C-alpha positions in Angstrom: 108.7 -109.5 97.1 110.7 -108.1 94.2 110.6 -110.4 91.2 113.8 -111.9 90.0 115.7 -110.6 87.0 114.8 -112.1 83.6 117.0 -114.8 82.1 116.5 -114.9 78.4 115.2 -112.0 76.4 114.7 -112.3 72.6 114.2 -109.4 70.3 113.0 -110.3 66.8 113.4 -107.4 64.4 111.1 -108.0 61.4 113.1 -105.7 59.1 110.8 -103.3 57.3 107.6 -104.2 59.1 105.5 -101.1 59.5 102.0 -100.8 60.8 100.9 -97.3 59.6 102.3 -93.9 58.7 104.2 -92.2 61.5 103.0 -88.8 62.8 105.9 -87.2 60.8 105.5 -89.3 57.7 104.8 -86.1 55.7 108.3 -84.9 56.2 109.6 -88.1 54.5 107.0 -88.2 51.7 105.4 -91.2 53.2 101.9 -90.1 54.0 99.5 -93.0 53.5 102.1 -95.8 53.8 101.1 -98.8 55.8 103.1 -102.0 55.2 100.9 -104.5 57.0 97.5 -103.0 55.9 98.5 -102.8 52.3 100.1 -106.3 52.2 96.9 -107.7 53.8 94.7 -105.9 51.3 96.9 -107.0 48.3 96.3 -110.7 49.1 92.6 -110.4 50.0 93.1 -110.5 53.7 95.6 -112.3 56.0 95.4 -114.8 58.8 98.2 -114.8 61.4 96.6 -116.9 64.1 99.5 -117.0 66.5 100.3 -113.3 66.3 96.6 -112.5 66.5 96.4 -114.3 69.9 99.3 -112.1 71.0 97.4 -109.0 69.8 98.8 -107.9 66.5 95.2 -107.1 65.3 94.9 -104.4 68.0 97.5 -102.2 66.2 95.2 -101.1 63.4 92.6 -102.2 60.8 94.3 -105.0 58.8 92.1 -107.0 56.5 91.6 -110.5 57.9 93.4 -109.8 61.3 91.1 -109.9 64.3 91.5 -107.6 67.2 91.8 -109.3 70.6 90.1 -107.9 73.7 92.4 -110.0 75.9 95.8 -110.1 74.1 98.4 -112.4 75.5 101.1 -109.9 74.9 101.9 -106.3 75.7 101.1 -104.6 72.3 101.6 -101.0 71.1 102.8 -99.0 68.1 106.1 -97.2 68.4 107.1 -94.1 66.5 110.8 -93.4 65.7 112.3 -90.4 67.3 115.6 -90.5 65.3 116.0 -88.5 62.2 115.8 -90.9 59.2 114.2 -94.1 58.3 117.1 -96.5 57.7 118.3 -99.7 59.2 121.1 -98.2 61.3 119.0 -95.5 63.0 116.1 -97.9 63.6 118.3 -100.6 65.2 120.4 -98.1 67.1 117.2 -96.5 68.6 116.0 -100.0 69.6 119.3 -100.2 71.6 118.7 -96.8 73.3 120.3 -94.4 70.9 118.4 -91.6 69.3 120.1 -90.1 66.2 119.6 -86.4 66.3 121.6 -85.6 63.1 120.6 -87.7 60.2 123.1 -89.6 58.1 123.7 -87.9 54.7 121.8 -88.9 51.6 123.1 -88.7 48.0 120.1 -88.4 45.6 122.4 -87.2 42.9 125.1 -89.8 43.4 128.3 -89.5 45.3 130.9 -86.7 44.8 133.5 -87.3 42.2 136.4 -86.7 44.6 135.1 -89.5 46.8 134.8 -91.9 43.9 138.2 -91.1 42.5 139.8 -91.6 45.9 137.9 -94.9 46.3 139.1 -96.1 42.9 142.7 -95.3 43.7 142.8 -96.7 47.3 140.6 -99.8 46.6 142.6 -100.5 43.4 139.5 -101.2 41.3 139.4 -100.4 37.5 136.6 -97.9 38.0 132.9 -97.6 39.0 129.6 -97.9 37.2 126.3 -96.5 38.2 126.7 -93.9 41.0 123.1 -93.1 41.5 120.1 -94.2 43.5 118.8 -97.4 42.1 117.0 -100.7 42.9 119.6 -103.3 43.6 118.1 -105.9 41.2 117.4 -103.4 38.4 120.9 -102.0 38.4 122.3 -105.5 38.0 120.1 -106.0 34.9 121.3 -102.7 33.5 125.0 -102.8 34.4 125.9 -106.4 35.2 127.1 -107.3 31.8 129.3 -104.2 31.5 130.7 -105.1 35.0 131.6 -108.6 33.7 133.4 -107.1 30.6 135.3 -104.3 32.4 135.7 -105.4 36.0 134.4 -102.0 37.2 132.4 -102.3 40.4 128.8 -101.1 40.5 128.3 -98.4 43.0 124.8 -97.1 43.9 122.8 -95.7 46.7 119.1 -95.5 47.7 116.7 -93.4 49.8 118.9 -94.5 52.7 122.4 -93.4 53.6 124.2 -96.3 52.0 127.2 -96.7 49.7 126.5 -100.0 48.0 129.1 -102.0 46.0 127.9 -104.8 43.8 130.3 -107.2 42.1 130.0 -110.6 40.5 131.6 -113.3 42.7 133.6 -114.6 39.7 134.9 -111.1 38.9 135.7 -110.0 42.5 136.1 -112.8 45.0 134.2 -112.3 48.3 137.4 -111.7 50.3 138.5 -109.0 47.8 135.0 -107.4 47.7 135.0 -107.2 51.5 138.4 -105.6 51.5 137.2 -103.1 48.9 134.2 -102.3 51.2 136.5 -101.8 54.2 138.4 -99.2 52.1 135.1 -97.5 51.2 134.0 -97.6 54.9 137.1 -95.7 55.9 136.8 -93.2 53.1 133.1 -92.5 53.6 133.2 -91.7 57.3 133.9 -87.9 56.7 130.8 -87.9 54.4 128.5 -89.2 57.2 127.4 -92.2 55.3 125.6 -94.7 57.5 126.6 -97.9 55.9 128.8 -99.4 53.2 127.2 -102.6 51.9 128.8 -105.4 49.9 126.3 -106.7 47.3 127.8 -109.9 45.7 125.9 -111.5 42.9 126.1 -114.5 40.5 124.7 -115.5 37.1 125.4 -114.8 33.5 123.2 -112.4 31.6 120.9 -109.6 32.6 117.9 -112.0 33.2 120.0 -114.4 35.3 121.9 -112.1 37.7 121.0 -112.9 41.3 122.2 -111.4 44.5 123.6 -113.9 47.0 123.3 -114.2 50.8 127.0 -113.1 51.2 125.9 -109.5 51.7 127.9 -107.7 54.4 127.2 -104.4 56.0 129.8 -102.0 57.3 128.2 -99.5 59.8 129.7 -96.5 61.6 130.8 -97.4 65.1 127.8 -96.6 67.4 128.0 -94.7 70.7 127.5 -96.6 74.0 124.3 -98.6 73.7 122.2 -101.3 75.4 124.4 -104.1 74.0 127.5 -102.6 75.6 125.7 -102.2 78.9 124.4 -105.8 78.9 127.8 -107.2 78.1 129.4 -105.1 80.8 127.0 -106.5 83.3 127.9 -110.0 82.5 124.9 -110.9 80.3 125.7 -112.9 77.1 124.7 -110.9 74.0 124.0 -113.2 71.0 123.4 -111.7 67.5 121.5 -113.4 64.6 121.6 -112.1 61.0 123.1 -108.7 60.2 122.9 -107.4 63.8 126.6 -107.8 64.2 127.3 -105.6 61.2 124.8 -102.9 62.2 126.6 -102.5 65.6 130.1 -102.8 64.1 130.6 -106.1 65.8 130.8 -104.4 69.2 128.9 -105.4 72.4 128.3 -108.9 71.0 129.5 -112.0 72.7 128.8 -114.4 69.9 126.6 -114.6 66.8 125.5 -116.3 63.6 125.4 -114.2 60.5 122.5 -115.9 58.8 121.2 -114.6 55.5 117.4 -115.4 55.5 114.4 -115.5 57.8 114.2 -119.3 58.0 117.8 -119.8 59.1 117.5 -116.8 61.5 114.5 -118.2 63.3 116.1 -121.6 63.6 119.3 -120.2 65.0 117.3 -118.0 67.4 115.6 -121.1 68.8 118.9 -122.9 69.0 120.4 -120.1 71.0 117.4 -120.1 73.3 117.7 -123.9 73.9 121.5 -123.7 74.5 121.0 -121.0 77.1 118.2 -122.4 79.2 118.4 -121.1 82.7 121.2 -118.7 81.9 121.1 -114.9 81.3 121.3 -114.3 77.6 120.1 -111.5 75.3 119.3 -112.7 71.8 119.0 -110.0 69.1 117.7 -111.2 65.7 117.2 -109.5 62.4 114.7 -111.0 59.9 116.0 -109.6 56.7 113.6 -111.1 54.1 110.7 -108.8 54.7 112.8 -105.8 53.7 115.4 -107.2 51.3 113.3 -109.7 49.3 109.8 -108.3 49.4 109.6 -104.7 50.6 112.2 -103.2 48.3 111.3 -105.5 45.4 107.6 -104.5 45.7 106.3 -108.0 46.2 103.3 -107.9 48.6 102.4 -111.6 48.0 105.9 -112.7 48.9 105.8 -110.4 52.0 102.5 -112.0 53.1 103.9 -115.5 52.7 106.9 -114.5 54.7 104.7 -113.2 57.5 102.8 -116.5 57.5 106.0 -118.5 57.8 107.1 -116.4 60.8 103.7 -116.8 62.4 103.9 -120.6 61.9 107.3 -120.7 63.6 106.2 -118.5 66.6 104.8 -121.3 68.7 108.3 -123.0 68.8 109.7 -119.8 70.4 106.7 -119.3 72.8 106.9 -122.9 73.9 110.5 -122.4 74.9 109.7 -119.5 77.3 109.5 -119.8 81.0 108.4 -117.1 83.5 112.0 -115.8 83.5 112.0 -115.2 79.7 110.5 -112.7 77.3 110.2 -112.3 73.5 109.7 -109.0 71.7 108.7 -108.7 68.1 109.3 -105.3 66.6 110.9 -103.6 63.6 113.3 -100.8 62.5 111.1 -99.0 59.9 108.5 -99.7 57.3 109.0 -100.9 53.8 105.6 -100.8 52.2 105.7 -102.9 49.0 102.7 -101.2 47.5 104.0 -97.6 48.0 105.7 -95.3 45.5 109.4 -95.9 44.8 111.4 -98.7 46.4 112.7 -97.3 49.6 111.8 -97.6 53.3 108.7 -95.9 54.6 108.5 -93.8 57.8 106.0 -95.7 59.8 105.0 -96.9 63.3 106.5 -100.3 64.0 104.8 -103.0 66.1 105.7 -103.7 69.7 104.6 -107.2 70.7 106.2 -108.3 74.0 105.3 -111.6 75.6 106.3 -113.3 78.8 104.4 -115.8 80.9 105.3 -113.5 83.8 103.1 -110.5 82.6 99.5 -109.8 81.8 98.8 -108.8 78.2 97.4 -105.4 77.4 97.2 -102.8 74.6 99.1 -99.7 75.3 98.9 -96.2 73.8 101.4 -95.3 71.1 105.0 -95.0 72.2 107.1 -92.1 71.1 110.4 -93.9 70.7 111.9 -97.2 69.7 114.2 -96.7 72.7 111.4 -98.0 75.0 112.6 -101.4 74.0 116.1 -101.0 75.4 114.7 -99.3 78.5 112.4 -102.3 79.1 115.2 -104.8 78.5 117.4 -103.1 81.1 114.5 -103.0 83.5 113.8 -106.7 83.0 117.5 -107.5 83.8 117.3 -105.0 86.7 120.2 -103.0 85.4 120.1 -99.4 86.6 122.8 -96.8 86.1 122.2 -93.0 86.1 125.3 -92.5 83.9 123.9 -94.6 81.0 122.3 -91.6 79.1 120.2 -94.0 77.1 116.7 -92.9 76.1 113.3 -94.6 76.4 110.7 -95.6 79.0 110.0 -99.1 80.1 106.7 -100.6 78.9 106.8 -103.6 81.2 103.6 -104.0 83.1 102.9 -105.4 86.6 103.4 -109.1 86.9 100.6 -111.6 87.2 99.1 -112.0 90.6 
């Protein structure tokens, strides 16, 4: 007898959670990176008892994490097939899209003609910065000049991003978002993956602090798993910055939370409000990347992992045999590695449902296996989809 389609599927994207250098890490200068291993080593070993039961210790040698011969979940490492190591390509590939042509990077800053057009059409006094930089360090350096002049701080990173920082008392959030919308339109010909609003508060270099009012403006993605699910009558619920990453398309409703704690609570709330109904919940947990990976804080990263592990039983207890939760990531962000950018790494695949036997699988060659498995779980089949990936769902329990 054919099993019934799944009801609730939850994907938790622990942003910037790598588990070892990818096979092509050398091409990105990331040989030797390993977010989880280096975080664990930095704090003298970790204990994540709930994730260890599921099988996270089977994904590599991580100090303090014990391998499990009989994991409760399907576990594997996934390598990214897309060109790049940024948020957009990682999330899009989880949704079945492989980016063959990478978004453009600007290690020397953005072209002058783009900035002059931006100043004119966004009606700002000018720009400061225009170079790759740490988001916190550039505030220390240029924040006071921004307060004096009103010029917005524009910077990039190792990702394809056009970031605009402004003090909330200098440029109100509504105005900052409008400025970013102008930048989004102007940067499309330059193949820039995201424009990001980076509001901050505080007075003085040592007091400037970015707020949770960040907003991302992504390029409109091609047809993806979210569109397919929604077109098949399945409710798509986004948590965190998922809505921005997918340009607010293919999403039924969402909650744009700004930190891990709120995102996990909202995820659980969405699960509880949709008991017995078909719903796909797509959650981004931003703190690993934004607060700890880029800021090179392995201790904070470790504490954040423990907080997630402590919350996990609440999600698992909500699951029935018609439900599934998948913990994964979009790229690495090793807080002990050189620089302050993302790292090209394998990401974890930890998929649990009471319906399936746990097992450790061989490495997967694409994040798109997640979307393929989601569609298989919902029993959606369409030869015209053109989405990539292979389902990892195993045989149901006898």
